[in-house]
mmCIF file of the C-alpha atoms, coordinates in Angstrom:
data_MODEL
# 
_entry.id   MODEL 
# 
loop_
_atom_site.group_PDB 
_atom_site.id 
_atom_site.type_symbol 
_atom_site.label_atom_id 
_atom_site.label_alt_id 
_atom_site.label_comp_id 
_atom_site.label_asym_id 
_atom_site.label_entity_id 
_atom_site.label_seq_id 
_atom_site.pdbx_PDB_ins_code 
_atom_site.Cartn_x 
_atom_site.Cartn_y 
_atom_site.Cartn_z 
_atom_site.occupancy 
_atom_site.B_iso_or_equiv 
_atom_site.pdbx_formal_charge 
_atom_site.auth_seq_id 
_atom_site.auth_comp_id 
_atom_site.auth_asym_id 
_atom_site.auth_atom_id 
_atom_site.pdbx_PDB_model_num 
ATOM 1   C CA . UNK A 1 1   ? -7.103 -30.415 -12.245 1.00 0.00 ? 1   UNK A CA 1 
ATOM 2   C CA . UNK A 1 2   ? -5.086 -28.850 -15.369 1.00 0.00 ? 2   UNK A CA 1 
ATOM 3   C CA . UNK A 1 3   ? -2.607 -26.273 -15.221 1.00 0.00 ? 3   UNK A CA 1 
ATOM 4   C CA . UNK A 1 4   ? -1.884 -25.771 -18.525 1.00 0.00 ? 4   UNK A CA 1 
ATOM 5   C CA . UNK A 1 5   ? -0.310 -21.934 -18.055 1.00 0.00 ? 5   UNK A CA 1 
ATOM 6   C CA . UNK A 1 6   ? 1.869  -21.974 -20.864 1.00 0.00 ? 6   UNK A CA 1 
ATOM 7   C CA . UNK A 1 7   ? 0.031  -19.616 -23.391 1.00 0.00 ? 7   UNK A CA 1 
ATOM 8   C CA . UNK A 1 8   ? -2.604 -18.041 -21.086 1.00 0.00 ? 8   UNK A CA 1 
ATOM 9   C CA . UNK A 1 9   ? -0.153 -16.875 -18.595 1.00 0.00 ? 9   UNK A CA 1 
ATOM 10  C CA . UNK A 1 10  ? 1.523  -14.800 -21.438 1.00 0.00 ? 10  UNK A CA 1 
ATOM 11  C CA . UNK A 1 11  ? -1.725 -13.351 -21.469 1.00 0.00 ? 11  UNK A CA 1 
ATOM 12  C CA . UNK A 1 12  ? -2.597 -12.738 -17.848 1.00 0.00 ? 12  UNK A CA 1 
ATOM 13  C CA . UNK A 1 13  ? 0.847  -11.103 -17.418 1.00 0.00 ? 13  UNK A CA 1 
ATOM 14  C CA . UNK A 1 14  ? -0.094 -8.661  -20.111 1.00 0.00 ? 14  UNK A CA 1 
ATOM 15  C CA . UNK A 1 15  ? -3.338 -7.677  -18.808 1.00 0.00 ? 15  UNK A CA 1 
ATOM 16  C CA . UNK A 1 16  ? -1.819 -7.342  -15.732 1.00 0.00 ? 16  UNK A CA 1 
ATOM 17  C CA . UNK A 1 17  ? 0.837  -5.016  -17.233 1.00 0.00 ? 17  UNK A CA 1 
ATOM 18  C CA . UNK A 1 18  ? -1.795 -3.068  -19.077 1.00 0.00 ? 18  UNK A CA 1 
ATOM 19  C CA . UNK A 1 19  ? -3.782 -2.519  -15.854 1.00 0.00 ? 19  UNK A CA 1 
ATOM 20  C CA . UNK A 1 20  ? -0.598 -1.556  -14.090 1.00 0.00 ? 20  UNK A CA 1 
ATOM 21  C CA . UNK A 1 21  ? -0.169 1.237   -16.444 1.00 0.00 ? 21  UNK A CA 1 
ATOM 22  C CA . UNK A 1 22  ? -3.635 2.011   -16.710 1.00 0.00 ? 22  UNK A CA 1 
ATOM 23  C CA . UNK A 1 23  ? -4.446 2.591   -13.080 1.00 0.00 ? 23  UNK A CA 1 
ATOM 24  C CA . UNK A 1 24  ? -2.424 5.084   -11.489 1.00 0.00 ? 24  UNK A CA 1 
ATOM 25  C CA . UNK A 1 25  ? -3.175 3.882   -7.967  1.00 0.00 ? 25  UNK A CA 1 
ATOM 26  C CA . UNK A 1 26  ? -2.570 0.080   -8.912  1.00 0.00 ? 26  UNK A CA 1 
ATOM 27  C CA . UNK A 1 27  ? 0.832  0.929   -10.215 1.00 0.00 ? 27  UNK A CA 1 
ATOM 28  C CA . UNK A 1 28  ? 2.025  3.250   -7.314  1.00 0.00 ? 28  UNK A CA 1 
ATOM 29  C CA . UNK A 1 29  ? 0.813  0.325   -4.748  1.00 0.00 ? 29  UNK A CA 1 
ATOM 30  C CA . UNK A 1 30  ? 2.594  -2.584  -6.883  1.00 0.00 ? 30  UNK A CA 1 
ATOM 31  C CA . UNK A 1 31  ? 5.814  -0.602  -7.067  1.00 0.00 ? 31  UNK A CA 1 
ATOM 32  C CA . UNK A 1 32  ? 5.502  -0.427  -3.440  1.00 0.00 ? 32  UNK A CA 1 
ATOM 33  C CA . UNK A 1 33  ? 4.547  -3.707  -2.485  1.00 0.00 ? 33  UNK A CA 1 
ATOM 34  C CA . UNK A 1 34  ? 7.843  -4.767  -4.917  1.00 0.00 ? 34  UNK A CA 1 
ATOM 35  C CA . UNK A 1 35  ? 9.916  -2.758  -3.383  1.00 0.00 ? 35  UNK A CA 1 
ATOM 36  C CA . UNK A 1 36  ? 9.104  -3.723  0.070   1.00 0.00 ? 36  UNK A CA 1 
ATOM 37  C CA . UNK A 1 37  ? 8.943  -7.664  -1.097  1.00 0.00 ? 37  UNK A CA 1 
ATOM 38  C CA . UNK A 1 38  ? 13.181 -7.085  -1.875  1.00 0.00 ? 38  UNK A CA 1 
ATOM 39  C CA . UNK A 1 39  ? 14.157 -4.945  0.901   1.00 0.00 ? 39  UNK A CA 1 
ATOM 40  C CA . UNK A 1 40  ? 15.422 -6.130  4.139   1.00 0.00 ? 40  UNK A CA 1 
ATOM 41  C CA . UNK A 1 41  ? 13.867 -5.751  7.645   1.00 0.00 ? 41  UNK A CA 1 
ATOM 42  C CA . UNK A 1 42  ? 15.209 -1.790  8.095   1.00 0.00 ? 42  UNK A CA 1 
ATOM 43  C CA . UNK A 1 43  ? 14.422 -0.867  4.627   1.00 0.00 ? 43  UNK A CA 1 
ATOM 44  C CA . UNK A 1 44  ? 11.023 -2.130  5.002   1.00 0.00 ? 44  UNK A CA 1 
ATOM 45  C CA . UNK A 1 45  ? 10.419 0.156   8.240   1.00 0.00 ? 45  UNK A CA 1 
ATOM 46  C CA . UNK A 1 46  ? 11.901 2.753   6.439   1.00 0.00 ? 46  UNK A CA 1 
ATOM 47  C CA . UNK A 1 47  ? 9.491  2.464   3.264   1.00 0.00 ? 47  UNK A CA 1 
ATOM 48  C CA . UNK A 1 48  ? 6.582  2.505   6.167   1.00 0.00 ? 48  UNK A CA 1 
ATOM 49  C CA . UNK A 1 49  ? 7.269  6.171   6.640   1.00 0.00 ? 49  UNK A CA 1 
ATOM 50  C CA . UNK A 1 50  ? 6.499  7.264   3.214   1.00 0.00 ? 50  UNK A CA 1 
ATOM 51  C CA . UNK A 1 51  ? 2.971  6.927   2.827   1.00 0.00 ? 51  UNK A CA 1 
ATOM 52  C CA . UNK A 1 52  ? 0.143  8.239   0.149   1.00 0.00 ? 52  UNK A CA 1 
ATOM 53  C CA . UNK A 1 53  ? -2.998 9.211   0.602   1.00 0.00 ? 53  UNK A CA 1 
ATOM 54  C CA . UNK A 1 54  ? -5.288 10.521  -2.309  1.00 0.00 ? 54  UNK A CA 1 
ATOM 55  C CA . UNK A 1 55  ? -6.588 13.256  0.506   1.00 0.00 ? 55  UNK A CA 1 
ATOM 56  C CA . UNK A 1 56  ? -3.123 14.418  1.338   1.00 0.00 ? 56  UNK A CA 1 
ATOM 57  C CA . UNK A 1 57  ? -1.191 16.220  -0.742  1.00 0.00 ? 57  UNK A CA 1 
ATOM 58  C CA . UNK A 1 58  ? -2.854 15.385  -3.883  1.00 0.00 ? 58  UNK A CA 1 
ATOM 59  C CA . UNK A 1 59  ? -1.650 11.786  -3.514  1.00 0.00 ? 59  UNK A CA 1 
ATOM 60  C CA . UNK A 1 60  ? 1.856  12.665  -3.700  1.00 0.00 ? 60  UNK A CA 1 
ATOM 61  C CA . UNK A 1 61  ? 4.225  10.222  -1.486  1.00 0.00 ? 61  UNK A CA 1 
ATOM 62  C CA . UNK A 1 62  ? 4.304  12.090  1.958   1.00 0.00 ? 62  UNK A CA 1 
ATOM 63  C CA . UNK A 1 63  ? 6.351  11.611  5.152   1.00 0.00 ? 63  UNK A CA 1 
ATOM 64  C CA . UNK A 1 64  ? 4.510  9.648   7.723   1.00 0.00 ? 64  UNK A CA 1 
ATOM 65  C CA . UNK A 1 65  ? 1.003  11.178  6.189   1.00 0.00 ? 65  UNK A CA 1 
ATOM 66  C CA . UNK A 1 66  ? 1.953  14.551  7.544   1.00 0.00 ? 66  UNK A CA 1 
ATOM 67  C CA . UNK A 1 67  ? 2.398  17.640  4.571   1.00 0.00 ? 67  UNK A CA 1 
ATOM 68  C CA . UNK A 1 68  ? 5.791  17.076  3.919   1.00 0.00 ? 68  UNK A CA 1 
ATOM 69  C CA . UNK A 1 69  ? 6.771  15.477  0.561   1.00 0.00 ? 69  UNK A CA 1 
ATOM 70  C CA . UNK A 1 70  ? 9.176  13.088  -0.911  1.00 0.00 ? 70  UNK A CA 1 
ATOM 71  C CA . UNK A 1 71  ? 9.394  15.836  -3.338  1.00 0.00 ? 71  UNK A CA 1 
ATOM 72  C CA . UNK A 1 72  ? 9.786  18.593  -1.151  1.00 0.00 ? 72  UNK A CA 1 
ATOM 73  C CA . UNK A 1 73  ? 12.450 17.179  0.837   1.00 0.00 ? 73  UNK A CA 1 
ATOM 74  C CA . UNK A 1 74  ? 14.473 15.618  -2.479  1.00 0.00 ? 74  UNK A CA 1 
ATOM 75  C CA . UNK A 1 75  ? 14.065 19.178  -3.805  1.00 0.00 ? 75  UNK A CA 1 
ATOM 76  C CA . UNK A 1 76  ? 15.775 21.023  -0.706  1.00 0.00 ? 76  UNK A CA 1 
ATOM 77  C CA . UNK A 1 77  ? 18.492 18.430  -0.552  1.00 0.00 ? 77  UNK A CA 1 
ATOM 78  C CA . UNK A 1 78  ? 19.436 18.938  -4.251  1.00 0.00 ? 78  UNK A CA 1 
ATOM 79  C CA . UNK A 1 79  ? 19.495 22.816  -3.656  1.00 0.00 ? 79  UNK A CA 1 
ATOM 80  C CA . UNK A 1 80  ? 22.301 22.433  -1.318  1.00 0.00 ? 80  UNK A CA 1 
ATOM 81  C CA . UNK A 1 81  ? 20.216 22.336  2.017   1.00 0.00 ? 81  UNK A CA 1 
ATOM 82  C CA . UNK A 1 82  ? 21.619 19.841  4.638   1.00 0.00 ? 82  UNK A CA 1 
ATOM 83  C CA . UNK A 1 83  ? 20.068 17.219  6.569   1.00 0.00 ? 83  UNK A CA 1 
ATOM 84  C CA . UNK A 1 84  ? 20.285 19.128  9.676   1.00 0.00 ? 84  UNK A CA 1 
ATOM 85  C CA . UNK A 1 85  ? 18.810 22.420  8.354   1.00 0.00 ? 85  UNK A CA 1 
ATOM 86  C CA . UNK A 1 86  ? 15.953 20.169  7.188   1.00 0.00 ? 86  UNK A CA 1 
ATOM 87  C CA . UNK A 1 87  ? 15.648 18.812  10.831  1.00 0.00 ? 87  UNK A CA 1 
ATOM 88  C CA . UNK A 1 88  ? 15.724 22.192  12.402  1.00 0.00 ? 88  UNK A CA 1 
ATOM 89  C CA . UNK A 1 89  ? 13.269 23.626  9.966   1.00 0.00 ? 89  UNK A CA 1 
ATOM 90  C CA . UNK A 1 90  ? 10.707 20.863  10.203  1.00 0.00 ? 90  UNK A CA 1 
ATOM 91  C CA . UNK A 1 91  ? 11.071 19.500  13.702  1.00 0.00 ? 91  UNK A CA 1 
ATOM 92  C CA . UNK A 1 92  ? 8.638  16.907  13.422  1.00 0.00 ? 92  UNK A CA 1 
ATOM 93  C CA . UNK A 1 93  ? 11.027 15.422  10.852  1.00 0.00 ? 93  UNK A CA 1 
ATOM 94  C CA . UNK A 1 94  ? 13.328 12.517  11.914  1.00 0.00 ? 94  UNK A CA 1 
ATOM 95  C CA . UNK A 1 95  ? 16.694 11.473  10.493  1.00 0.00 ? 95  UNK A CA 1 
ATOM 96  C CA . UNK A 1 96  ? 15.034 8.183   9.612   1.00 0.00 ? 96  UNK A CA 1 
ATOM 97  C CA . UNK A 1 97  ? 12.216 9.935   7.415   1.00 0.00 ? 97  UNK A CA 1 
ATOM 98  C CA . UNK A 1 98  ? 15.042 11.793  5.344   1.00 0.00 ? 98  UNK A CA 1 
ATOM 99  C CA . UNK A 1 99  ? 16.699 8.234   5.048   1.00 0.00 ? 99  UNK A CA 1 
ATOM 100 C CA . UNK A 1 100 ? 13.081 6.752   4.078   1.00 0.00 ? 100 UNK A CA 1 
ATOM 101 C CA . UNK A 1 101 ? 13.165 9.265   1.263   1.00 0.00 ? 101 UNK A CA 1 
ATOM 102 C CA . UNK A 1 102 ? 16.132 7.567   -0.391  1.00 0.00 ? 102 UNK A CA 1 
ATOM 103 C CA . UNK A 1 103 ? 15.045 4.037   -0.115  1.00 0.00 ? 103 UNK A CA 1 
ATOM 104 C CA . UNK A 1 104 ? 11.728 5.174   -1.615  1.00 0.00 ? 104 UNK A CA 1 
ATOM 105 C CA . UNK A 1 105 ? 13.444 7.101   -4.529  1.00 0.00 ? 105 UNK A CA 1 
ATOM 106 C CA . UNK A 1 106 ? 16.047 4.006   -4.629  1.00 0.00 ? 106 UNK A CA 1 
ATOM 107 C CA . UNK A 1 107 ? 13.418 1.964   -5.424  1.00 0.00 ? 107 UNK A CA 1 
ATOM 108 C CA . UNK A 1 108 ? 11.558 3.812   -8.167  1.00 0.00 ? 108 UNK A CA 1 
ATOM 109 C CA . UNK A 1 109 ? 14.929 4.511   -9.474  1.00 0.00 ? 109 UNK A CA 1 
ATOM 110 C CA . UNK A 1 110 ? 15.668 0.667   -9.835  1.00 0.00 ? 110 UNK A CA 1 
ATOM 111 C CA . UNK A 1 111 ? 12.774 0.063   -11.630 1.00 0.00 ? 111 UNK A CA 1 
ATOM 112 C CA . UNK A 1 112 ? 13.222 2.621   -14.207 1.00 0.00 ? 112 UNK A CA 1 
ATOM 113 C CA . UNK A 1 113 ? 13.889 1.148   -17.817 1.00 0.00 ? 113 UNK A CA 1 
ATOM 114 C CA . UNK A 1 114 ? 15.557 3.229   -20.771 1.00 0.00 ? 114 UNK A CA 1 
ATOM 115 C CA . UNK A 1 115 ? 14.788 2.248   -24.356 1.00 0.00 ? 115 UNK A CA 1 
ATOM 116 C CA . UNK A 1 116 ? 16.617 3.510   -26.921 1.00 0.00 ? 116 UNK A CA 1 
ATOM 117 C CA . UNK A 1 117 ? 14.800 5.851   -29.353 1.00 0.00 ? 117 UNK A CA 1 
ATOM 118 C CA . UNK A 1 118 ? 16.187 5.844   -33.017 1.00 0.00 ? 118 UNK A CA 1 
ATOM 119 C CA . UNK A 1 119 ? 15.561 9.064   -35.132 1.00 0.00 ? 119 UNK A CA 1 
ATOM 120 C CA . UNK A 1 120 ? 13.930 9.377   -38.382 1.00 0.00 ? 120 UNK A CA 1 
ATOM 121 C CA . UNK A 1 121 ? 16.186 8.948   -41.391 1.00 0.00 ? 121 UNK A CA 1 
# 
């Protein structure tokens, strides 16, 4: 069997990336798979608390399939609401759910790439 991957490999990789960027569900799954692959066992368990279902909250990442989104928790925390206040306001939440939000968002941010944009002359 001839396994000459030198030229076609680049095309396959390009196809894969094009597919990721044109199919949002595949992109989300790939990011989560990559985040899980490089994480420790504890992080993997925390990431299992973040669920994405198209029929729940329009497919936004939620906590354990509940109608509490990662975005809601981040917004509340950024507005100065403490973890303790969140846990009291949402009794179904657990401290590990809030930790899971940070693990999930850290995975998204570490994948982010910034490219310089040059202004017109």
